[in-house]
Residue frames as a rotation matrix with the C-alpha (Angstrom) as fourth column:
MET 1
0.703 -0.705 -0.090 86.60
-0.668 -0.613 -0.422 -10.08
0.243 0.356 -0.902 -159.09
THR 2
0.700 -0.531 -0.477 89.66
0.437 0.847 -0.303 -12.33
0.565 0.004 0.825 -159.37
LYS 3
0.644 -0.526 -0.556 92.60
0.557 -0.177 0.811 -11.97
-0.525 -0.832 0.179 -157.02
ILE 4
-0.389 -0.830 0.401 94.87
0.885 -0.215 0.413 -10.82
-0.257 0.515 0.818 -159.87
LYS 5
-0.063 0.445 0.893 92.35
0.601 -0.697 0.390 -8.21
0.796 0.562 -0.224 -161.03
PHE 6
0.870 0.384 -0.309 91.91
0.463 -0.419 0.781 -7.06
0.170 -0.823 -0.542 -157.42
GLU 7
0.174 -0.895 -0.410 95.66
0.744 -0.153 0.650 -6.47
-0.645 -0.418 0.640 -157.05
THR 8
-0.543 -0.336 0.769 95.71
0.808 -0.456 0.372 -4.51
0.226 0.824 0.520 -160.31
THR 9
0.346 0.785 0.513 92.78
0.501 -0.617 0.606 -2.40
0.793 0.047 -0.608 -159.13
LEU 10
0.686 -0.194 -0.701 94.57
0.654 -0.259 0.711 -1.66
-0.320 -0.946 -0.051 -155.85
ARG 11
-0.416 -0.909 -0.012 97.45
0.781 -0.364 0.509 -0.18
-0.467 0.202 0.861 -157.81
ASP 12
-0.350 0.393 0.850 95.02
0.634 -0.569 0.524 1.88
0.689 0.723 -0.050 -159.90
GLY 13
0.702 0.691 -0.175 93.43
0.562 -0.386 0.731 3.11
0.438 -0.611 -0.659 -156.68
GLU 14
0.243 -0.708 -0.663 96.76
0.775 -0.269 0.571 4.15
-0.583 -0.653 0.484 -155.19
SER 15
-0.691 -0.518 0.504 97.54
0.722 -0.513 0.464 6.17
0.019 0.685 0.729 -158.32
PHE 16
0.043 0.822 0.568 94.13
0.555 -0.492 0.671 7.82
0.831 0.286 -0.477 -158.21
LEU 17
0.803 0.311 -0.508 94.37
0.589 -0.288 0.755 8.72
0.088 -0.906 -0.415 -154.52
THR 18
-0.170 -0.941 -0.293 97.91
0.869 -0.283 0.405 10.06
-0.464 -0.186 0.866 -154.94
ARG 19
-0.741 -0.062 0.669 96.56
0.519 -0.686 0.510 12.53
0.427 0.725 0.541 -157.48
ALA 20
0.111 0.969 0.220 93.29
0.509 -0.246 0.825 13.25
0.853 0.021 -0.521 -155.68
ASP 21
0.934 0.308 0.180 94.49
-0.028 -0.439 0.898 14.19
0.356 -0.844 -0.402 -152.19
PRO 22
0.083 -0.967 0.239 97.84
-0.553 -0.244 -0.797 15.31
0.829 -0.066 -0.555 -150.74
LEU 23
0.144 0.029 0.989 96.95
-0.966 0.223 0.134 13.61
-0.217 -0.974 0.060 -147.45
LEU 24
0.884 0.218 0.413 96.58
-0.145 0.969 -0.200 10.23
-0.444 0.117 0.888 -149.15
ARG 25
0.701 -0.703 -0.119 99.70
-0.120 0.048 -0.992 10.86
0.703 0.710 -0.051 -151.21
LYS 26
-0.032 -0.707 0.706 101.61
-0.910 -0.272 -0.314 11.33
0.414 -0.653 -0.634 -147.95
LEU 27
0.319 0.236 0.918 100.20
-0.740 0.667 0.086 8.12
-0.592 -0.707 0.387 -146.44
ILE 28
0.999 0.050 0.011 100.85
-0.030 0.743 -0.669 6.05
-0.041 0.667 0.743 -149.57
ARG 29
0.376 -0.926 0.022 104.46
-0.375 -0.174 -0.911 7.19
0.847 0.335 -0.412 -149.66
ALA 30
-0.111 -0.414 0.903 104.86
-0.984 -0.084 -0.160 6.43
0.142 -0.906 -0.398 -145.95
HIS 31
0.075 0.286 0.955 103.24
-0.628 0.758 -0.177 2.97
-0.775 -0.587 0.236 -145.92
GLY 32
-0.856 -0.516 -0.041 103.87
-0.344 0.507 0.790 1.65
-0.387 0.690 -0.611 -149.40
PRO 33
-0.703 0.586 -0.403 101.46
-0.300 0.270 0.915 -0.44
0.645 0.764 -0.014 -151.50
CYS 34
-0.009 0.814 0.581 98.01
-0.999 -0.027 0.023 -1.13
0.034 -0.580 0.814 -150.07
ARG 35
-0.902 -0.348 -0.255 97.87
-0.325 0.937 -0.127 -4.64
0.283 -0.032 -0.959 -148.63
LEU 36
-0.109 0.944 0.313 94.10
-0.893 0.045 -0.449 -4.89
-0.438 -0.328 0.837 -148.33
SER 37
-0.825 -0.289 -0.486 93.55
-0.476 0.819 0.321 -8.63
0.305 0.496 -0.813 -148.74
PRO 38
0.107 0.962 0.250 90.00
-0.992 0.088 0.087 -9.97
0.061 -0.258 0.964 -148.68
ASN 39
-0.724 -0.173 0.667 89.29
-0.287 0.956 -0.064 -13.55
-0.627 -0.237 -0.742 -147.69
TRP 40
-0.555 0.482 -0.678 87.62
-0.813 -0.141 0.566 -14.72
0.177 0.865 0.470 -150.87
ARG 41
-0.771 0.229 -0.595 86.38
0.157 0.973 0.171 -17.96
0.617 0.038 -0.786 -149.28
ARG 42
-0.895 0.373 -0.245 84.22
0.247 -0.042 -0.968 -16.44
-0.371 -0.927 -0.055 -146.55
SER 43
-0.296 0.897 0.329 80.48
0.777 0.026 0.628 -16.37
0.555 0.442 -0.705 -146.94
PRO 44
-0.222 0.316 0.922 78.40
-0.320 -0.917 0.237 -13.44
0.921 -0.242 0.305 -145.66
TYR 45
0.806 0.561 -0.191 77.18
-0.051 0.388 0.920 -15.70
0.590 -0.732 0.341 -142.84
GLU 46
0.377 -0.749 -0.545 80.69
0.900 0.435 0.024 -16.50
0.219 -0.500 0.838 -141.64
SER 47
-0.489 -0.612 0.622 81.86
0.495 -0.781 -0.380 -12.90
0.718 0.122 0.685 -142.06
LEU 48
0.108 0.623 0.775 79.00
-0.394 -0.689 0.608 -11.54
0.913 -0.371 0.171 -139.94
VAL 49
0.883 0.127 -0.452 79.51
0.310 0.566 0.764 -14.09
0.353 -0.814 0.461 -137.17
ARG 50
-0.021 -0.979 -0.203 83.18
0.962 0.035 -0.272 -13.13
0.273 -0.201 0.941 -137.08
ALA 51
-0.416 -0.096 0.904 82.33
0.121 -0.991 -0.050 -9.40
0.901 0.089 0.424 -137.06
ILE 52
0.651 0.705 0.283 80.04
-0.254 -0.149 0.956 -9.93
0.716 -0.694 0.082 -134.05
MET 53
0.633 -0.485 -0.603 82.82
0.738 0.613 0.282 -11.81
0.233 -0.623 0.746 -132.25
TYR 54
-0.362 -0.922 0.135 85.16
0.870 -0.386 -0.307 -8.84
0.335 0.006 0.942 -132.71
GLN 55
0.295 0.540 0.788 82.71
0.194 -0.842 0.504 -6.15
0.936 0.004 -0.353 -131.62
GLN 56
0.685 0.034 0.728 84.04
-0.553 -0.627 0.550 -4.13
0.475 -0.779 -0.410 -128.65
LEU 57
0.842 -0.504 0.194 87.01
0.203 0.629 0.751 -6.47
-0.500 -0.592 0.631 -128.11
ASN 58
0.142 -0.855 -0.498 90.68
-0.835 -0.374 0.404 -6.16
-0.532 0.359 -0.767 -128.93
GLY 59
0.275 -0.003 -0.961 91.92
-0.865 0.436 -0.249 -8.43
0.419 0.900 0.117 -131.68
LYS 60
-0.716 -0.654 -0.244 93.75
-0.474 0.712 -0.519 -10.90
0.513 -0.256 -0.819 -129.43
ALA 61
-0.698 0.514 0.498 90.82
-0.406 0.289 -0.867 -11.47
-0.590 -0.807 0.006 -127.09
ALA 62
0.316 0.867 -0.385 88.37
-0.824 0.049 -0.565 -11.85
-0.471 0.496 0.730 -129.98
ALA 63
-0.022 -0.408 -0.913 90.69
-0.804 0.550 -0.226 -14.30
0.594 0.729 -0.340 -131.77
THR 64
-0.924 -0.318 0.214 90.87
-0.378 0.668 -0.641 -16.44
0.061 -0.673 -0.737 -128.62
ILE 65
-0.261 0.918 0.300 87.07
-0.453 0.159 -0.877 -16.59
-0.853 -0.365 0.374 -128.33
MET 66
0.380 0.384 -0.841 86.76
-0.923 0.094 -0.374 -17.32
-0.065 0.919 0.390 -132.05
GLY 67
-0.499 -0.658 -0.563 89.20
-0.662 0.709 -0.242 -20.22
0.559 0.252 -0.790 -131.72
ARG 68
-0.887 0.220 0.406 87.26
-0.223 0.565 -0.794 -21.69
-0.404 -0.795 -0.452 -128.81
PHE 69
0.083 0.972 -0.219 84.00
-0.697 -0.101 -0.710 -21.26
-0.713 0.211 0.669 -130.74
ILE 70
0.230 -0.040 -0.972 85.30
-0.904 0.360 -0.229 -23.16
0.359 0.932 0.047 -133.77
ASP 71
-0.796 -0.600 -0.081 86.76
-0.510 0.736 -0.445 -25.86
0.326 -0.313 -0.892 -131.49
LEU 72
-0.374 0.752 0.544 83.18
-0.569 0.277 -0.774 -26.62
-0.733 -0.598 0.324 -130.39
PHE 73
0.748 0.644 -0.160 82.64
-0.478 0.357 -0.802 -28.07
-0.460 0.677 0.575 -133.88
PRO 74
-0.176 -0.905 0.387 85.40
-0.275 0.422 0.864 -30.64
-0.945 0.045 -0.323 -134.57
GLY 75
-0.416 -0.108 0.903 86.06
0.672 0.633 0.385 -31.36
-0.613 0.767 -0.190 -138.21
SER 76
0.597 0.675 0.433 84.45
0.801 -0.473 -0.367 -28.14
-0.044 0.566 -0.823 -139.40
ARG 77
-0.484 -0.754 0.443 86.45
0.771 -0.608 -0.191 -25.22
0.414 0.249 0.876 -140.84
PHE 78
-0.910 0.353 0.219 83.53
-0.414 -0.818 -0.400 -23.03
0.038 -0.455 0.890 -139.79
PRO 79
-0.755 0.606 0.252 80.23
0.370 0.710 -0.599 -24.37
-0.542 -0.360 -0.760 -138.39
GLU 80
-0.699 0.619 0.357 77.13
0.305 -0.192 0.933 -24.28
0.646 0.761 -0.055 -140.58
PRO 81
-0.468 0.550 0.692 74.07
-0.684 -0.721 0.111 -22.47
0.560 -0.421 0.714 -139.17
GLY 82
0.521 0.758 -0.394 72.28
-0.365 0.614 0.699 -25.66
0.772 -0.220 0.597 -138.19
LEU 83
0.027 -0.612 -0.790 75.23
0.649 0.612 -0.452 -26.83
0.760 -0.501 0.414 -136.11
VAL 84
-0.861 -0.333 0.385 75.35
-0.010 -0.745 -0.667 -23.52
0.509 -0.578 0.638 -134.24
LEU 85
-0.162 0.900 0.405 71.62
-0.814 -0.354 0.461 -23.60
0.558 -0.255 0.790 -133.53
ALA 86
0.474 0.337 -0.814 71.88
0.004 0.923 0.384 -27.18
0.880 -0.185 0.436 -132.26
LYS 87
-0.556 -0.735 -0.388 74.30
0.465 0.113 -0.878 -26.19
0.689 -0.669 0.279 -129.49
THR 88
0.443 0.667 -0.599 72.94
0.874 -0.174 0.453 -25.21
0.198 -0.725 -0.660 -126.10
ASP 89
0.817 -0.127 0.562 73.51
-0.154 -0.988 0.001 -21.74
0.555 -0.087 -0.827 -124.68
GLU 90
0.805 -0.523 0.281 75.83
-0.273 0.094 0.957 -23.24
-0.527 -0.847 -0.067 -122.09
GLN 91
0.411 -0.662 0.627 77.96
0.775 0.616 0.142 -24.90
-0.481 0.427 0.766 -124.75
LEU 92
0.440 -0.207 0.874 78.28
0.662 -0.582 -0.472 -21.72
0.606 0.786 -0.119 -126.79
ARG 93
0.873 -0.086 0.481 78.97
-0.324 -0.838 0.439 -19.55
0.365 -0.539 -0.759 -123.76
SER 94
0.771 -0.629 0.101 81.82
0.329 0.528 0.783 -21.89
-0.546 -0.571 0.614 -122.79
ALA 95
0.262 -0.673 0.692 83.78
0.916 -0.052 -0.398 -20.32
0.304 0.738 0.603 -125.67
GLY 96
-0.629 -0.488 -0.605 83.65
0.696 -0.700 -0.160 -16.99
-0.345 -0.522 0.780 -123.83
LEU 97
-0.560 0.498 0.662 80.65
0.402 -0.535 0.743 -15.43
0.724 0.682 0.100 -125.54
SER 98
-0.923 0.380 0.065 78.58
-0.285 -0.559 -0.779 -12.90
-0.260 -0.737 0.624 -123.64
ARG 99
-0.332 0.883 0.331 74.83
0.530 0.465 -0.709 -13.49
-0.780 -0.060 -0.623 -123.46
GLN 100
0.360 0.471 -0.805 74.29
-0.326 -0.745 -0.581 -10.57
-0.874 0.472 -0.115 -125.83
LYS 101
-0.358 -0.570 -0.740 76.72
-0.901 0.004 0.434 -11.84
-0.244 0.822 -0.515 -128.45
LEU 102
-0.875 0.122 0.469 75.30
0.114 0.992 -0.045 -15.32
-0.471 0.014 -0.882 -128.08
SER 103
0.111 0.994 0.005 71.83
0.342 -0.033 -0.939 -13.98
-0.933 0.106 -0.343 -128.96
TYR 104
0.268 -0.081 -0.960 73.27
-0.730 -0.667 -0.148 -12.09
-0.629 0.741 -0.238 -131.95
ILE 105
-0.729 -0.635 -0.255 75.08
-0.655 0.539 0.529 -15.13
-0.199 0.553 -0.809 -133.32
ARG 106
-0.612 0.598 0.518 72.00
0.394 0.798 -0.455 -17.31
-0.685 -0.075 -0.724 -132.89
ASP 107
0.388 0.818 -0.424 69.96
-0.003 -0.459 -0.888 -14.77
-0.922 0.346 -0.175 -134.84
VAL 108
-0.070 -0.504 -0.861 72.51
-0.930 -0.279 0.240 -14.61
-0.361 0.817 -0.449 -137.67
ALA 109
-0.931 -0.289 0.223 72.53
-0.224 0.934 0.278 -18.42
-0.289 0.208 -0.934 -137.80
ALA 110
-0.239 0.930 0.280 68.73
0.418 0.359 -0.835 -18.54
-0.876 -0.083 -0.474 -137.83
LYS 111
0.496 0.421 -0.759 68.50
-0.404 -0.662 -0.631 -16.00
-0.768 0.620 -0.158 -140.65
ALA 112
-0.480 -0.703 -0.524 71.16
-0.845 0.211 0.491 -17.89
-0.235 0.679 -0.696 -142.58
GLN 113
-0.845 0.222 0.487 69.16
0.189 0.975 -0.117 -21.09
-0.501 -0.007 -0.866 -142.19
GLU 114
0.190 0.975 -0.114 66.07
0.313 -0.170 -0.935 -19.22
-0.931 0.142 -0.337 -143.41
GLY 115
0.056 -0.243 0.968 67.98
0.995 0.094 -0.034 -17.97
-0.083 0.966 0.247 -146.45
VAL 116
0.955 0.273 -0.113 67.93
0.274 -0.962 -0.006 -14.29
-0.110 -0.026 -0.994 -145.49
ILE 117
0.408 -0.903 -0.137 71.70
-0.766 -0.420 0.487 -14.25
-0.497 -0.094 -0.863 -144.98
PRO 118
0.759 -0.094 -0.644 73.54
-0.471 0.604 -0.643 -16.26
0.450 0.791 0.415 -147.68
THR 119
0.630 -0.593 0.502 75.89
-0.168 0.526 0.833 -19.08
-0.758 -0.609 0.232 -146.76
HIS 120
0.064 -0.614 0.787 77.55
0.916 0.349 0.198 -18.70
-0.396 0.708 0.585 -150.15
ARG 121
-0.468 -0.383 -0.796 78.73
0.137 -0.922 0.363 -15.82
-0.873 0.061 0.484 -152.34
ARG 122
-0.704 0.191 0.684 76.71
0.710 0.215 0.671 -16.54
-0.019 0.958 -0.287 -155.46
GLY 123
0.161 0.857 0.490 74.62
0.867 -0.360 0.345 -13.65
0.472 0.369 -0.801 -156.71
LEU 124
0.433 0.017 -0.901 76.14
0.728 -0.595 0.339 -11.05
-0.531 -0.803 -0.271 -154.40
MET 125
-0.593 -0.805 -0.011 78.34
0.642 -0.481 0.597 -9.31
-0.486 0.348 0.802 -156.94
SER 126
-0.502 0.467 0.728 75.31
0.624 -0.387 0.679 -7.88
0.599 0.795 -0.097 -158.74
ARG 127
0.580 0.758 -0.298 73.97
0.738 -0.335 0.586 -6.24
0.344 -0.560 -0.754 -155.57
THR 128
0.224 -0.475 0.851 75.02
-0.063 -0.878 -0.474 -2.78
0.973 0.052 -0.227 -154.45
ASP 129
-0.793 -0.570 -0.216 76.68
0.224 0.058 -0.973 -2.01
0.567 -0.820 0.082 -151.12
ASP 130
-0.690 0.576 0.438 73.55
-0.721 -0.595 -0.355 -0.26
0.056 -0.561 0.826 -149.87
GLU 131
0.287 0.805 -0.520 71.35
-0.700 0.547 0.460 -3.21
0.654 0.231 0.720 -150.85
LEU 132
-0.031 -0.378 -0.925 73.58
0.312 0.876 -0.368 -5.60
0.949 -0.301 0.090 -148.91
ILE 133
-0.944 -0.268 0.193 73.71
-0.066 -0.420 -0.905 -3.30
0.323 -0.867 0.379 -145.88
GLU 134
-0.268 0.928 0.261 69.91
-0.945 -0.305 0.115 -3.12
0.187 -0.216 0.958 -145.84
LEU 135
0.370 0.402 -0.837 69.65
-0.373 0.890 0.263 -6.91
0.851 0.215 0.479 -146.19
PHE 136
-0.174 -0.578 -0.798 72.17
0.418 0.690 -0.591 -7.95
0.892 -0.436 0.121 -143.57
THR 137
-0.894 -0.153 0.421 71.28
-0.266 -0.575 -0.774 -5.42
0.360 -0.804 0.473 -140.90
GLN 138
0.206 0.975 -0.089 68.00
-0.592 0.196 0.782 -7.29
0.779 -0.108 0.617 -140.48
ALA 139
0.221 -0.199 -0.955 69.93
0.521 0.851 -0.056 -9.58
0.824 -0.485 0.292 -138.14
LYS 140
0.989 0.140 -0.050 70.23
0.106 -0.430 0.897 -8.68
0.104 -0.892 -0.440 -134.45
GLY 141
0.564 -0.808 -0.172 73.56
0.208 -0.062 0.976 -7.14
-0.799 -0.586 0.133 -133.54
VAL 142
-0.224 -0.606 0.763 74.54
0.933 0.092 0.347 -6.53
-0.281 0.790 0.545 -137.16
GLY 143
0.483 0.330 -0.811 74.94
0.193 -0.944 -0.269 -2.82
-0.854 -0.026 -0.519 -137.76
ARG 144
0.979 -0.079 -0.190 76.26
-0.206 -0.380 -0.902 -0.90
-0.001 0.921 -0.388 -140.69
TRP 145
0.211 -0.974 0.082 79.88
-0.959 -0.190 0.211 -1.19
-0.189 -0.123 -0.974 -139.49
SER 146
-0.069 -0.228 0.971 79.72
-0.244 0.948 0.205 -5.01
-0.967 -0.223 -0.121 -139.38
VAL 147
0.723 0.395 0.567 78.43
0.428 0.389 -0.816 -5.16
-0.543 0.832 0.112 -142.94
GLU 148
0.848 -0.466 -0.255 81.02
-0.528 -0.690 -0.495 -2.65
0.055 0.554 -0.831 -144.11
MET 149
-0.069 -0.893 0.444 83.78
-0.799 0.316 0.511 -4.89
-0.597 -0.320 -0.736 -142.74
MET 150
0.130 0.204 0.970 82.27
0.270 0.934 -0.232 -7.82
-0.954 0.293 0.067 -144.64
LEU 151
0.962 0.271 0.028 82.08
0.113 -0.304 -0.946 -5.77
-0.248 0.913 -0.323 -147.83
MET 152
0.556 -0.815 -0.163 85.74
-0.830 -0.535 -0.156 -4.82
0.040 0.222 -0.974 -147.56
PHE 153
-0.310 -0.850 0.426 87.35
-0.906 0.400 0.137 -7.95
-0.287 -0.344 -0.894 -146.16
SER 154
-0.233 0.258 0.938 85.21
0.097 0.966 -0.241 -10.67
-0.968 0.035 -0.250 -147.69
LEU 155
0.626 0.591 0.509 83.66
0.563 0.109 -0.819 -9.32
-0.540 0.799 -0.265 -150.88
GLY 156
-0.367 -0.904 0.218 86.55
0.831 -0.214 0.513 -7.03
-0.417 0.369 0.830 -151.81
ARG 157
0.641 0.625 0.446 84.40
0.745 -0.647 -0.163 -3.93
0.187 0.436 -0.880 -152.34
LEU 158
-0.312 -0.950 0.025 86.74
0.939 -0.312 -0.143 -1.00
0.144 -0.021 0.989 -152.93
ASP 159
-0.550 0.138 0.824 84.49
0.066 -0.976 0.208 2.01
0.833 0.169 0.527 -152.38
VAL 160
0.528 0.664 -0.529 83.51
0.576 0.177 0.798 1.56
0.624 -0.726 -0.289 -148.72
LEU 161
-0.507 -0.641 0.576 84.32
-0.077 -0.632 -0.771 4.26
0.858 -0.435 0.271 -146.17
PRO 162
0.119 0.555 -0.823 83.36
0.797 0.441 0.412 3.16
0.592 -0.706 -0.390 -142.63
ILE 163
-0.136 -0.187 0.973 82.87
-0.055 -0.979 -0.196 6.64
0.989 -0.080 0.123 -141.23
ASP 164
0.743 0.450 0.496 81.84
-0.512 -0.096 0.854 5.33
0.432 -0.888 0.159 -137.80
ASP 165
0.639 -0.573 -0.513 85.01
0.597 0.790 -0.138 3.29
0.484 -0.219 0.847 -137.40
TYR 166
0.905 -0.284 -0.316 87.17
0.100 -0.580 0.808 4.69
-0.413 -0.763 -0.497 -134.60
GLY 167
0.072 -0.971 0.226 90.45
0.590 0.224 0.776 3.78
-0.804 0.078 0.589 -136.28
VAL 168
-0.038 -0.017 0.999 89.56
0.965 -0.260 0.032 5.47
0.259 0.965 0.027 -139.57
ARG 169
0.828 0.409 0.384 88.48
0.298 -0.901 0.316 8.65
0.476 -0.147 -0.867 -137.80
ALA 170
0.770 -0.594 -0.234 91.51
0.146 -0.193 0.970 8.56
-0.621 -0.781 -0.063 -135.49
GLY 171
-0.036 -0.820 0.571 93.87
0.885 0.240 0.400 8.13
-0.465 0.520 0.717 -138.44
TYR 172
0.208 0.183 0.961 92.47
0.747 -0.664 -0.035 11.15
0.632 0.725 -0.275 -140.24
THR 173
0.974 0.215 0.072 92.50
0.108 -0.719 0.687 13.22
0.199 -0.661 -0.723 -137.06
LYS 174
0.526 -0.843 -0.109 96.11
0.423 0.148 0.894 12.29
-0.738 -0.516 0.435 -136.37
VAL 175
-0.162 -0.631 0.759 97.42
0.976 0.009 0.216 13.02
-0.143 0.776 0.615 -139.85
LYS 176
0.211 0.337 0.918 95.59
0.556 -0.814 0.171 16.36
0.804 0.474 -0.359 -140.05
LYS 177
-0.756 -0.558 -0.343 96.68
0.560 -0.280 -0.780 17.22
0.339 -0.781 0.524 -136.49
LEU 178
-0.026 0.853 0.522 93.15
-0.029 -0.523 0.852 18.19
0.999 0.007 0.039 -135.47
ASP 179
-0.690 -0.204 0.694 92.40
-0.633 -0.294 -0.716 19.18
0.350 -0.934 0.074 -131.89
THR 180
-0.162 0.710 0.685 89.26
-0.671 0.430 -0.604 17.04
-0.723 -0.558 0.407 -131.74
MET 181
-0.639 -0.037 0.768 88.18
0.305 0.905 0.297 13.79
-0.706 0.424 -0.567 -133.39
ILE 182
-0.869 0.330 -0.369 86.66
-0.490 -0.460 0.741 14.35
0.075 0.824 0.561 -136.81
ALA 183
-0.166 0.911 0.379 82.91
-0.572 0.224 -0.789 13.71
-0.804 -0.347 0.484 -136.90
PRO 184
-0.356 0.059 0.933 81.56
0.483 0.866 0.130 10.90
-0.800 0.497 -0.337 -139.11
LYS 185
0.688 0.692 0.218 79.51
0.551 -0.302 -0.778 13.27
-0.473 0.656 -0.589 -141.28
ALA 186
0.618 -0.546 -0.566 82.51
-0.585 -0.800 0.134 15.51
-0.526 0.248 -0.813 -141.85
LEU 187
-0.428 -0.810 0.401 84.63
-0.330 0.553 0.765 12.52
-0.841 0.195 -0.504 -142.82
ALA 188
0.061 0.551 0.833 81.95
0.685 0.583 -0.436 11.32
-0.726 0.597 -0.342 -145.24
LEU 189
0.912 0.296 -0.283 81.99
0.054 -0.771 -0.634 14.70
-0.406 0.564 -0.720 -146.95
ILE 190
0.196 -0.934 -0.300 85.77
-0.794 -0.331 0.509 14.79
-0.575 0.138 -0.806 -147.20
GLY 191
-0.386 -0.391 0.836 85.82
-0.055 0.914 0.402 11.19
-0.921 0.109 -0.374 -148.39
GLN 192
0.708 0.699 0.095 83.79
0.079 0.055 -0.995 11.98
-0.701 0.713 -0.017 -151.47
ARG 193
0.510 -0.587 -0.629 87.03
-0.850 -0.459 -0.260 12.98
-0.136 0.667 -0.733 -153.21
TRP 194
-0.487 -0.755 0.439 88.37
-0.696 0.639 0.326 9.45
-0.527 -0.147 -0.837 -152.61
ALA 195
0.405 0.695 0.594 85.59
-0.066 0.670 -0.740 7.67
-0.912 0.261 0.317 -154.51
PRO 196
0.629 0.739 -0.242 85.63
-0.619 0.664 0.420 5.11
0.471 -0.115 0.875 -156.07
TYR 197
0.025 -0.719 -0.695 88.53
0.199 0.685 -0.701 3.89
0.980 -0.121 0.160 -153.91
ARG 198
0.296 0.154 0.943 87.37
-0.724 -0.608 0.326 4.76
0.624 -0.779 -0.068 -150.41
SER 199
0.995 0.005 -0.099 88.21
0.053 0.814 0.578 1.31
0.084 -0.580 0.810 -149.02
ILE 200
0.247 -0.968 0.051 91.85
0.769 0.164 -0.618 1.89
0.590 0.192 0.784 -149.97
ALA 201
-0.100 -0.218 0.971 91.74
-0.269 -0.933 -0.237 5.31
0.958 -0.285 0.035 -148.30
ALA 202
0.772 0.446 0.453 90.34
-0.554 0.124 0.823 3.67
0.311 -0.887 0.343 -145.15
TRP 203
0.780 -0.541 -0.314 93.18
0.568 0.823 -0.008 1.12
0.263 -0.172 0.949 -145.16
TYR 204
-0.168 -0.892 0.419 95.76
0.520 -0.441 -0.731 3.91
0.837 0.095 0.539 -145.20
LEU 205
0.127 0.274 0.953 93.94
-0.597 -0.746 0.294 5.80
0.792 -0.607 0.069 -142.42
TRP 206
0.984 0.158 -0.085 94.11
-0.046 0.680 0.731 2.64
0.173 -0.716 0.677 -140.29
ARG 207
0.353 -0.929 -0.113 97.85
0.801 0.362 -0.477 2.47
0.484 0.078 0.872 -140.97
ALA 208
-0.025 -0.347 0.938 98.21
-0.055 -0.936 -0.348 6.07
0.998 -0.060 0.005 -139.83
THR 209
0.741 0.375 0.557 97.16
-0.552 -0.134 0.823 5.09
0.383 -0.917 0.108 -136.30
GLU 210
0.898 -0.405 -0.176 100.01
0.440 0.849 0.293 2.60
0.030 -0.341 0.940 -136.10
ALA 211
0.234 -0.861 0.452 102.81
0.474 -0.305 -0.826 5.05
0.849 0.407 0.337 -136.86
């Protein structure tokens, strides 16, 4: 999908969600046009490494570690798998990586070098979300959430609802003024009315937590 077509589809999605659900209509009016903006240059390999970096960390801390990680590879926008595997554990941990995340990133790099995880985007558009989730979760430390973030923020898939994401659940809970956090299965059921634009709905639910 081209960037121009993506922007047009976002507007179509907003119109659909405005008609489909009063809750989304309220959020769209409050927050304006959806600004979901995928990074069209990122490969699945890079996206998954970045997702691992951000697991269980706030954005600022994760960004600092990511910057230190990339600095270990001068002259490289993002290190290729072979370069990552060539570094010692001590070198990689100097960026601030935990031993667990280090093992996850090494496994993603190894699977990318083997060809299991693509280092390019060719051929991915013809594969379904579920197919890609099944493929990429073969890597250690890569769960469904990590792949869903890649689908949304790298591949620009517009019908992804990360029901296990705390922010998405918190946003819905806040707007509906529920006494307890909505359960993932309940959110999945409710989210059926938002298809095929569930990624846009998720973006607005994230915004709801910021208000």
